[in-house]
N, C-alpha and C positions, 0 to 999 in steps of 0.2 A: 068570871065577870070582871075581876080586876084586870086580868091580862088583857082582856077586850077593851077596857077602858084605857089601859096603857098604850094599846096599838092605835085607839082612835086619837089619843093625845099626841102621839107621835105623827100621825098623818096630818093633824091640824097644825102641827109645829113646822110642817114642810113650808117653804116659801111657795106662794102661788106663782104659777107660770107668767112671766111677764109678756105683756100684750104687746107685739111689734106694730107700730103704726102702718096703715096700709100704703102711706106715702114711701116707706122705707121698702116694703115689699116691691113696689112698683119701680123705685130707683134701682133696687138690685137687680130685677128683671132686665130693665132698660140697659143698665150697664154690664150685664153678663155677656161673656165672649162665646157663648154657644147660642146658635140660632133657635129661638122659641117662637112658637106659634100656638094660638089657641082657636080651635074651630068649635063649631056646633055639632051636634050629634050627626048631622049629614055631611061633615067636613068641610062646611063653609067657614072660610077665614074670618075670625072676628078681631083677632090682634097678631101682630108681629113686632118683634123688638128690632132695635138698629142692627144687631148681628145678623138677623134674618136677611136684612136689606144688603149687607155686605157680601154674604154667603151666595144669595140668589139673584141679586140685581133688581128685585122688585121692591119698589118702596111701599109705604103703608097704604098709599092711595091705590097703588097698582094691585095689592094682595088682598086688602079687605073686602069681603064680599065675594071673592072669587072662590072657587072649588080648590081644594088642596091639590087636585090633579093638574094644575097649571105647572107645577114643578116636575112631572113626570116626563121622561125622556122617550117613554114608550118602547124601552128595550129590557126593562125588568120583566122576568117571567110573570104571567098571570097568578101562577100558583103561590108566588111569594105575596102578592096582594091578598088573594084569598085566605092564606094562612095568617095574615096581619088582622084582616077584618074579622075573621073567626075568632081570633084571641082577644082582641080589644072589645068586640061586642059582648064577650063573655066575662067582661070587666077584670081582664087580665092585662097586665103591661106587655108589649111586644117590643123586642130590639132586633134590628137587623140592619141590612144594607141595601139601600135602592140606588139606582141609577137616576139621577136628577138631571133638570136642565135650566140653566141660567135663562134670565130675560133675553140676553142676546144670542141664545140657542146653543151656547157652549155646553156640553155634558159635564157633569162632575159626579162623583161618588160620594153618597152621604151615608154617614153612620147615624141611624135615626133610632130613637126611642119614642113610643107613643103609650100615653098614659091616660086611662079613661079617669075622668073627674066626676064624682058622684055627688048628687044633691042629698038634702036631709032624708029623702024618702029612699034613698039607696038607688036612684036610677042615675043612667049616664046623663049629664047636662051638657058636658063639653069633652073635648080631647085636648090634652096638653102633648105638643110635639117638641121634640129636642133633637136638633140634629147639627152635625159637624161635617165640613168639607174634609175628607180624608183621601182626596185624590192623590196628593203628593205621598201620602203614607202607603196607599195602595201600590202606586209606582216603586217604591222603595221595597215593599214586601215582594212585588214580582221580580225585581232585580235580584234580590236574595234568593228567592226559589230558583230562578233561572240560573243563578251562579251556583248554587248548592247541586242543581242537577247536572250542570255542566261539569262540575269538579267530580260528581260521583260518576259521571260517564267516563271521564278521564281515568279516575282512580281504579274503576272496574275493568276498562279497557287495557290498563297498563300491565304488561307481561311480568309484573313484580309482585312478590308478596307484601302487602301493607298491611300493618296492624297498629293501632294507636291504643296504648296501654295506660292505665293510671298508676299510681305509686304501689298499689296492691297487686301489679301484674295482671289486673283483670282488662280483658280486651273491650274497650268501648266503641271501637269503629274498626271495620277491616273491608277488604274488596273480594271481588270473586275469586281471585288467585288464591287468597287465603282460604276460602271456603272450600276451593277444589283440593288444597293441601290437607284441610281437615278431613275430607271425604278419602283422600288417598291414604293417609296414615291411620284412619279409624279413630281419631282421638278428638277430643273438645277443642283443647287450646294448645296447638302446637307452638305458639309464640311463647309460651312459658318454658317449654322444653328447649327451645333455641336459645333464650336468655340464660337459662341455668347452665347450659353448655358452655356459654361464653363467659359467664362469671366464674366457672371452675376453671376455664382457661386463663383468664386474666388474673385469677387470684385475689386482686386488690379492689375488685368492684368496678363500677363504670367510672367516667370522668364526672366532676362536679355538675351540679344543675346550673346551666346557664342557658337560657332559651336561644335556640338557633344553633347551639354548639353540638358536636358530636359527643355522644356517650361512648361510643366505640365505632371504629371503621374497618371495613373490609376483613371481618373475621369469618373464617370458613368453618362450617359445622357439618358433620357427617352424620347421616341418619341412617341406620341399618335396619332393613325391614326383614320379616321372617319369610321363610318358604322360599328361599333362593330368590327372591326378588332383589334387583339390583339396587345398592345403596344410592342415596341421593345426597348431593352436596348443595350447600347454599353459602352463598357470600353474604354476610350480613353486616349492616350498619345501623346505627340508631341515632336519632337527633332529638335534643330535648325541646319540648313544646310547651308553652304556657297558655293557660287559658283563663279569663275572668271568671269568678265565682257568680252563679246566678242566683245565690241567697240574698234575700231582701237587706238583711242587716249588714251586708257586705258592700252596698251600693257606694258608699262614700269611702270606704276604706277597703277596697277590693284587694285581695291577697291572690296573686296569679296562682292556679292550681297547675301542679306538675304533671306532664304526660310525656311518654316516650314512644316516638314514631319508629317502629322497627321496619327497615326495609330489607328484604331477602330476595336475592336473585339466584334462580337455579342455574347452578353452573355444573350440573351433573354431566351433561353431554361433553363438555371440555375435559372434566376430570377423567371420565371413563376412557377417553382417548388416551389419556396420559397414563392411566392405569394399565391399559393394553401394553403399553410400552414397558411400564415398570414390572408387571408380571413377567413378560419375556425375559427382560434382564435377570429378575429374580430366579427364574428357573435355571438359568445358567449358574447363578451364584449358589443356589441350593444344590444343585448337581455337584459342584465343586466341593461344597461343605460336606455334602454327604459322602463323596469319595474320601476326603480327609477325615472325617469321622470313622468310616469303615477302617481306614489305615491305622488310625489311633487306637481303636478298639483291637484289631489284629496284632499289632505291636504290643499292646499293653497285655494282651492275653499271652503273648510269647514271654514277655518279661515276667508275668505272674507266674507262668508254668515253670520258668528256669530259676525263679527265687526259691522254690521249694527245695529241689534237689541241693543247690549250692548252699542253702542253709544247713542242711543235713551234713554236707562234706565238711562245712566249716566246724560243725559240732565234732565231728570225728577227728578232724585234725587237732582241735583243741583237746580232746580227751587223750589222744596219743602222745601230745606234748606233755600232758601231766604224768604219764606213766614212765616216761623217760625217753632216752634217745632211741629212735627206731628208724631205720633207713628208708622205710616206705613214707615216713611223715614228711620228709622234704619234697618228695615228689608229688604227694597229696597236696602239700601247701602251695607248690608251684601250679598244679592243676586248678587249685581253687581261685589262686591269683588271676590266672588266665581267664577262668570263667566269670570272675567279678568284672574283669576288663572288658570281656565281650559283653556282658549284660549291661555295662554302662554305655558301650558304644551303641548296643541296641536302644537302650532308652533315649539316647540322644538323638537317634533317628526318628523319634516320634514326632510328627509335625506340631509345631506350636500353634496355638489358637491365636488368630490375628486380633489384636486389640480393637475394641469398638467403643467409640465414645457413648456415654449414657445419654439417652434423649427421651422425650415424651413419646410414649408407645399407646396406640389405641388398640386394644386387644381384639376388638371386633374387626379391625382391618386385618390383625395378624392371623385370626382363625380363618377368616375368608380367604387370604392368602393360601394358608395350608390346604384348604379344601379345594381351592382352584388348582393347586399344583398336584393334589392328590386325586384329581378327577378321573384320570385315565385308570389309576389303580382300583378306585372304587368301582367304577363300571365294569371293569374285568372280572372283580370279585362278586358283582351282582349285589352290591350294597346300596341300599337306599337310605339318604341323609335327610334328616330334619334338622334344620338351622333356625334356633329361636334365639336372635340376639336381643338384648335391650336396646331401645331404640338409640340412645345416646349413652356411651360409657365415658366417664372421666378418664383422662390419659393417667399413666404412671411413669415414673422414670425408670429406665432400664435399657437392655441391649435388644433391640429389635430382632437381631439375627439369631441370638441365643434362645429368646423367647418362641421363635418361629420354629427352632429346631425342638424345643420342648413340646410344643403342641403337635407338631410333626410325630414325635416319637409316641405321644398318647393316640394319635389317630392310627399309626402304624400298628400300633399293638391292638387297638380294637379291631382293625381290619383282620389281623394275624388270628384273634381269637374266634372270629365268625368264618373264617377261610378254612373250614374243615370239610372233607368230603362227606357229602350227604346232608349237610347242615342247612336246613331250609330257610329260617328266619335270619335275615341279615339287614338288620336296621341298625344305623348309627345315629344318635341324637347329641347334638350339641347346643348348649345355651350358655349365655351370658348374663350376669346380673351384678348389681352392687348390693351389699348386705352389710349394714352397720359401717365400719371403717374399713372394708376390705371388698376386693373385687373376686368374683367367682366365675370359673369356666368349668362347666360339667360335661364330660364325655361319657356317655353310655352306649354300650353296646348290646346286642341280643344274643351273644355267645353263650358258651356253657357256664360261664361264671368263674369265680377264683375262690376257692375255700377259704376260710377265714386264717387257717393256719399258715397259708403261704402268702398271706398279703404283705407281710413284712420281708419275707424272703424274696419277693419279686423285685425288690430294690437292691439285692446283692449282686455284685458285678458277675456277669456271665452266667446267672442263674436263669434257667429255662424250665417251663413247665409243658412244652411242646409235646415231648415225648410221653410224658405222664398222663396228661389230660386233653390233649388236642387243643390247647388253650394259649395263653399269651407266651411270646417268646421271653419277654422281660429284658432282652439286651439293652434296650434303649431307656428304660426306666431310671437306671442309677444315674445316668448322665443328665435326665431330665429332672430328677429330683435336686441334683446339684445346683442346676439352673434356678429351680424354684427357691432354694435356700440362699443362693447368692442374691436373689432378689428380695429376701426377707420373708418368703413364703413357704408352701408345703404342698405336697401331692398326697392325697388319702385315697385308698381303693377301698371299694365297698361293694354291695349287691345292688343291682338295679331292680326296679319294680317289675321289669320284665323277665328277669331271672338272669341276666347277664351281669357284666361288670360295670362299675361306676368309677371313673377317675375324676376326683375334684381337686382342681387347681385353685388355691387361694392365695391372693397376693395382696399386701397392705396398701391402701391408699395413701397419698402424701398427706401430712396432718392438715393442710390449708384446704384440701379439697372437701367440699360438701357433697356427699353422695346423695344423689336422689333417692327418693323412698322407692325400695323395691318392689316389684309386682309380687304378690302371695304366691308362694311356692312351698308346699308342705313336703317336699321330697327331702330327705335326708340320707345320709351315708348309713348304710345297713350294717 
């Protein structure tokens, strides 16, 4: 009871609602800038305000007593009127657009709200109509829609990949060419892949945000696709774009939101023509490099074979010298001196490797070059190849010619492993990926495999398992390992899941390179 009393006291303490004079209501209606009309339940006009006259051209004398239909232009669909009457006779407010006609016959578009006015018994006594001429607004809306449709048609019809991204690299707008690229690559947002590749290439990031300025210009990105599909190349540029915020509290203090318009032009056809010429020239270079390497290995083998006997001869001469004067010692010493001179002469004939400047190397491109150059040998040996590259690989600093020779040695050894009489399963699998702060190239064959005891010996000069196991020659592996070491990496040999041999090349990424998240791969060196 005390609580109820307090509640009643609080209610009584509230000030009573102040009654507004009827004259004030009428003045407000008369001076309102929206057209107001009041009709009886049969839609006969009983009142209109001055704004109604300004909008329709009908004066008070013209309108009062007339049916509301005098405003109809007879081009509004009947279904709209039926819906309106069904709603307002059900004592609900209706809002919509009607095509009206002014007194002079000119049509205009009205944004109309009709509200039933109920008497004390809850019955409809009148209808209150509020309407505004929105013809100019409608024209502006149509112009915006038409312009949007035109822009979309131009954008979708453009032979360029277009994508608008927010600051989180989320695509908010794209065109048909971008959707086609998504389908071709089988991925959700290739724009992020392109941007990540360019960020890694630039190292220092994009240019500062300035609407209308380029974040970057004419940067080429190579996308390597699996299963021997041709790579695709895109020339990419990006422009900073600012857009006003649509948040209500930013109306007076709008801060432009930053967007990036990515424009990517497919230049694959042009680059492929250049690639044909490059591969043709590369074949000649690799053939000469192979000849030079074979000569180096042959001469190095000869030097290696001669050093053993000369070392023994030197030991004998020294031993004879310690025992005293021996007439044969002088002859042996002369023979040793002559042999060492001949050895130095032979060592001097070993062709020196031509110096090559360190440059940015795309290992996907290097592997693809090796596969193209080895195509005839692979076909002759009946080897099928599975090529699984990471879509985009960050570049590493190094010697492209030496890295190409390294990977060719791995491929050649894999072919030799499977090129055994009667061996049926001949499959070569090559994949690339980034992992942590390194880049990996995995070469797997389906040959007999390599015993664990021979994995380290395979990197010894002139070691061969061919006679023992019908397996890897191993002659190119020492040079390949040296190339890997010179680039800060290594080569590991292990067992493949298929029972063959796996060669895993691991090379470090530059410190500033942000390696993309690798695809899940449970395969490890056995």
